[in-house]
C-alpha positions in Angstrom: -0.2 0.1 0.2 1.0 3.4 -0.9 1.0 5.4 2.6 2.1 8.7 0.7 -1.1 8.7 -1.4 -3.6 11.8 -1.0 -1.3 14.3 -0.6 -1.6 16.3 -3.6 -2.8 19.2 -2.2 1.0 19.7 -0.7 3.0 17.7 -3.3 3.9 17.8 -7.0 5.3 15.3 -9.3 8.9 16.7 -8.5 8.6 15.8 -4.9 7.6 12.4 -5.7 10.5 12.0 -7.9 12.8 13.3 -5.0 11.2 11.0 -2.7 12.1 7.9 -5.1 15.5 9.3 -5.5 16.2 9.3 -1.7 14.5 6.2 -1.0 16.9 4.3 -3.5 19.9 6.1 -2.1 18.9 5.1 1.6 18.1 1.8 0.5 20.7 1.0 -1.9 24.0 2.8 0.1 23.0 2.9 3.6 20.6 -0.2 4.5 23.0 -2.8 3.9 25.6 -1.3 6.1 23.5 0.4 8.9 23.4 -2.6 11.3 27.4 -3.0 11.2 27.5 0.9 11.7 25.3 0.7 14.6 26.9 -1.9 16.4 30.3 -0.4 15.5 29.2 2.8 17.6 28.2 0.8 20.4 31.2 -1.2 20.5 33.9 1.8 19.3 31.6 5.0 20.3 32.2 8.1 18.5 35.8 7.5 17.2 37.5 7.1 13.8 35.3 4.1 13.0 32.3 6.2 13.1 33.9 8.9 10.8 35.3 6.5 8.4 31.9 5.6 7.4 30.2 9.0 7.6 32.3 11.1 5.1 31.5 9.0 2.2 28.0 8.9 2.7 27.9 12.7 3.0 29.9 13.4 0.2 27.2 11.5 -2.0 24.4 13.3 -0.2 26.0 16.4 -1.3 26.6 15.2 -4.9 22.8 14.5 -4.9 22.1 17.9 -4.0 20.4 16.8 -0.5 22.3 19.2 1.6 21.1 22.2 -0.3 17.4 20.8 -1.2 15.8 24.0 -0.1 18.2 26.6 -0.7 18.1 28.8 -4.1 20.1 27.8 -7.0 22.0 30.8 -6.9 23.3 30.1 -3.2 24.4 26.0 -4.7 21.1 24.8 -3.8 18.9 22.5 -5.6 16.2 25.2 -5.9 13.2 23.0 -4.5 11.0 24.0 -1.5 10.7 23.5 2.2 8.5 20.3 1.9 11.1 18.8 -0.4 13.4 19.0 2.8 10.6 17.5 4.8 10.6 14.4 2.3 14.2 14.3 2.6 14.1 13.6 6.3 11.5 11.6 6.0 13.1 9.0 3.7 16.6 9.3 5.1 15.2 8.7 8.7 13.1 5.9 7.3 16.5 3.8 7.1 18.3 5.4 10.0 18.0 8.5 12.2 21.8 9.0 12.0 21.4 10.8 8.1 18.2 12.8 9.0 20.5 14.3 11.9 22.8 15.3 9.5 20.1 17.2 7.7 18.6 18.7 10.7 22.0 20.2 11.7 23.8 21.0 8.7 20.8 22.2 6.8 17.9 23.2 9.0 19.6 24.6 11.6 22.7 26.0 9.9 22.2 26.7 6.4 18.8 27.9 6.6 20.3 30.3 9.5 22.6 31.8 7.4 20.3 32.0 4.5 17.5 33.7 6.9 20.1 36.0 8.7 23.5 36.3 6.7 24.8 38.9 4.6 25.6 38.4 1.3 29.4 38.0 1.9 28.3 35.3 4.5 26.0 33.6 1.9 28.7 33.4 -0.8 31.6 32.1 1.7 29.7 29.9 3.8 26.2 29.0 2.5 27.1 28.3 -1.2 29.9 25.7 -0.1 27.4 24.0 2.8 24.7 23.7 0.1 27.1 21.8 -2.4 28.2 19.8 0.5 31.8 21.1 0.0 31.8 22.3 3.9 29.9 20.5 6.5 28.1 22.3 8.9 27.3 22.0 12.8 25.6 23.7 15.5 26.1 24.9 19.1 23.5 25.9 21.4 23.3 23.4 24.2 26.1 23.4 27.3 26.9 20.9 30.0 24.7 23.1 32.2 22.4 24.7 29.8 19.5 23.2 27.6 15.9 23.8 27.2 16.9 27.0 29.3 19.3 28.5 26.3 19.4 31.8 28.1 21.5 30.6 31.0 24.6 29.6 28.8 27.4 30.5 30.0 29.7 30.8 26.9 30.7 34.1 26.2 32.0 36.1 23.2 34.1 39.5 24.0 34.3 42.1 21.8 38.2 42.7 20.7 38.6 45.4 18.1 37.4 43.9 14.9 37.4 40.5 16.6 35.2 38.5 19.3 37.1 36.3 21.6 35.0 33.2 22.4 35.3 31.1 25.5 32.8 28.2 26.5 31.9 24.8 25.9 29.0 23.2 24.0 27.7 19.8 24.0 25.6 17.1 22.3 26.7 18.6 18.9 26.1 16.4 16.1 28.8 16.1 13.5 31.2 17.5 16.5 34.5 15.9 15.2 33.4 16.2 11.3 32.0 19.5 10.7 33.9 22.4 8.9 32.0 25.1 10.5 29.7 25.4 13.5 27.1 28.1 14.3 27.5 28.9 18.0 25.4 30.9 20.2 27.3 33.0 23.3 26.8 35.8 25.4 28.2 39.1 24.4 26.1 41.0 27.3 25.4 38.8 30.3 23.6 41.3 31.8 21.2 42.0 29.3 19.6 38.3 29.6 18.1 37.0 26.0 19.0 40.2 24.6 22.3 39.7 25.2 23.4 37.0 23.3 24.7 37.1 19.3 25.4 34.0 16.9 28.9 33.3 15.4 29.9 31.2 12.4 33.3 29.6 13.5 35.7 27.4 11.6 37.2 24.4 12.9 40.8 25.6 11.7 40.3 28.5 14.1 43.1 28.4 17.0 41.7 27.2 20.5 38.6 25.3 19.0 38.9 21.5 19.9 36.2 18.7 19.8 35.8 15.3 21.4 33.4 12.6 21.2 30.4 11.2 23.3 30.4 7.5 23.9 27.9 5.2 25.4 24.5 6.9 23.5 21.4 4.9 23.6 20.8 5.7 20.1 22.0 7.4 16.8 24.9 5.6 17.4 26.0 5.4 13.5 26.1 9.2 13.9 29.1 11.6 15.4 28.1 13.4 18.4 30.6 15.2 20.9 31.1 18.8 22.4 33.2 21.7 21.5 35.5 23.4 23.7 36.4 27.2 22.6 39.2 28.8 24.7 40.3 32.3 23.2 38.9 31.5 20.1 39.3 34.8 18.1 36.3 35.0 15.7 35.8 38.0 13.0 33.1 40.4 13.8 32.7 39.7 9.9 31.4 36.4 11.0 28.7 37.4 13.6 25.4 36.2 12.0 22.7 39.3 12.6 23.3 42.1 15.0 24.8 41.9 18.1 21.9 40.9 20.7 20.2 39.0 18.0 21.3 35.6 18.8 18.7 34.5 20.9 16.4 35.3 18.0 18.4 33.4 15.5 18.8 30.4 17.8 14.8 30.2 18.1 14.5 31.0 14.5 16.9 28.0 14.0 14.9 25.6 16.1 11.7 26.4 14.2 13.6 24.7 11.2 15.4 22.3 13.3 12.2 20.9 15.1 10.4 20.6 11.4 13.1 18.3 10.2 13.0 16.1 13.4 9.2 16.1 12.9 9.3 15.0 9.6 12.3 12.2 10.3 10.0 11.1 13.2 7.4 10.2 10.5 9.9 8.5 8.5 10.5 6.4 11.2 6.8 5.5 12.0 6.8 4.3 8.5 9.7 2.2 8.8 7.9 0.7 12.0 4.9 0.0 10.0 6.4 -1.2 6.8 8.6 -3.7 9.3 5.9 -4.5 11.1 3.4 -5.4 8.3 5.9 -7.6 6.7 6.8 -9.6 10.0 3.0 -10.0 10.6 2.1 -11.6 7.5 5.1 -14.1 8.0 5.2 -14.9 11.3 2.6 -17.6 11.9 0.9 -18.8 15.6 -1.9 -20.8 16.3 -1.9 -21.7 12.5 -2.5 -18.5 11.5 -0.3 -15.6 10.3 -0.1 -13.2 13.5 -1.6 -10.4 11.4 -5.0 -12.2 12.0 -5.0 -11.5 15.5 -7.1 -8.6 16.5 -4.5 -7.0 19.0 -1.9 -7.2 16.4 -4.3 -5.4 13.9 -4.8 -2.8 16.6 -1.3 -2.1 16.8 -1.0 -1.7 13.2 -4.0 0.6 12.7 -2.5 3.0 15.5 0.9 3.1 13.5 -1.5 4.0 10.7 -3.4 7.0 12.4 0.0 8.2 13.9 1.7 8.2 10.3 -1.1 10.1 8.4 -1.4 12.6 11.4 2.5 13.1 11.8 2.5 13.7 8.2 -0.4 16.1 7.7 1.1 18.3 10.5 4.6 18.3 9.0 3.2 19.0 5.7 1.0 22.0 6.8 4.3 23.5 8.7 6.1 23.4 5.3 3.3 24.8 3.7 3.5 27.7 5.6 7.3 27.9 5.2 6.7 28.1 1.7 4.3 31.1 2.0 7.3 32.9 4.5 4.7 32.4 7.4 5.7 32.3 11.1 5.0 28.6 12.0 6.3 28.2 15.4 3.2 27.0 17.0 2.5 24.6 14.0 6.3 23.2 13.7 6.1 22.9 17.6 3.0 20.8 17.2 4.3 18.8 14.6 7.6 18.0 16.5 5.9 16.9 19.5 3.3 14.6 17.9 5.5 13.1 15.4 8.4 12.3 17.8 6.2 10.9 20.6 4.1 8.9 17.9 7.3 7.4 16.6 8.4 6.3 19.9 5.2 4.8 20.7 5.1 3.2 17.1 8.8 1.6 17.5 7.6 0.1 20.8 4.6 -1.7 19.3 6.6 -2.8 16.5 8.9 -4.5 18.9 5.9 -6.1 20.4 4.8 -7.3 16.8 8.2 -9.2 16.6 8.3 -10.3 19.9 11.3 -12.1 21.1 13.2 -11.2 17.9 12.1 -7.4 18.2 14.1 -7.3 21.2 17.4 -8.2 19.3 19.1 -6.4 16.1 18.5 -9.4 14.0 15.5 -6.8 13.1 15.7 -3.2 12.8 12.7 -2.5 15.4 14.9 -2.4 18.2 17.3 0.2 16.6 14.0 2.2 15.8 13.0 2.5 19.4 16.3 3.5 20.5 16.9 6.3 18.0 13.2 7.7 18.4 13.9 8.0 22.1 16.3 11.0 21.7 13.9 13.0 19.5 11.6 13.4 22.3 14.4 15.5 24.0 16.7 17.3 21.5 15.4 20.2 19.5 13.3 21.0 22.7 11.7 18.3 25.2 8.4 16.7 24.9 7.7 19.0 27.8 8.6 22.1 26.7 6.3 21.4 23.7 3.5 21.1 25.4 3.9 24.1 27.6 4.4 26.0 24.4 0.9 24.7 22.8 -0.8 25.6 25.9 0.4 28.9 25.9 -0.6 29.6 22.2 -3.9 28.2 23.2 -4.3 30.6 26.5 -3.1 33.8 24.3 0.0 33.9 26.6 2.4 33.3 23.5 2.6 35.3 20.4 5.0 35.5 17.4 5.8 39.1 16.7 7.5 39.1 13.3 11.6 39.0 13.3 13.6 41.4 11.6 14.3 38.8 9.0 11.9 36.3 8.3 12.9 32.9 6.7 12.4 33.6 2.7 8.8 32.3 1.4 9.7 30.0 -1.8 9.8 31.6 -4.9 10.1 29.0 -7.9 11.2 31.6 -10.4 14.0 33.1 -8.2 15.2 29.9 -6.7 15.4 28.0 -10.0 17.1 30.6 -11.6 
């Protein structure tokens, strides 16, 4: 059954062609190796073994135009819309979350932030090579003592002539040991709260910047995650993104894009759990019949179908709003909350359908469950999303216009 049918109100033929392209890439070049890569991450941590398999895959993603899928061609992108970004994330996570994480960080958090807030010089210097996959980008907001409460960050950026001097530590950084550039958020005036925070593009080659790997992760073991340490890193003022004091706005706008990609990926993970469950339920027999004939198995499958369609619709609504240039914090937050919780529940049901086999990595569903759990935490916890939705409903939260909104999709301009 084609579970992507019926979305013609959002998607065109070019979107379905993209879906087939990404699905073929993921199934042919990633799926045959992902169990070994996941095991390697569990056994060796985020060391050289992990980096060796990631780099060729990321290079291939760049060649396919995936890393700049929703950026104008004049900036090195593929010239497609924000719905295309959702499709790429959905299809990548259908095979494994690690590749969707790359899209979230490289494209959603970093490249789209530069596209939204960057000067033309910054776009030419960083956005163009990032869109082409010639530079890989990371993002640094979370710290050892600062997560959801981002204003409590301790990293600082002190003005020194034409430069800023950055000090501090960032943690849970995807591509920490791989990325060439990082969009880092730091305090320029600690006395001003959220208005004393600024954003900077830093390069791995800058003196004083180092990274380290994290070990023992529950999920996304095939990806690289670590920390960044900044010790008197001298960053040119020209690398400040936006105005001084706009860093908190930039970080929150980036999270709108990051949460969108996470929600889209979680939808792909629901699809993967459903695909695996349908196949196994029709092959496995108990009491003389396929387990697909048992009512409680059907119930779990029906719940996956419901969660898949509702998650996809919420994601595509947010993508449509992005295409129109509309603020979509409420809609994206709802999509992220619903899709990530639904993906964890679907993976859990998939393990139940597989029985004891689902508890081992002989089948992929145990990896789906481990991967799904992280998405309920990163890019804003489940609890934060719940509070945001309540505040929107109660009228306690509004989204005033930003100085620079994410540009609306314009096919004539983007494909020029």
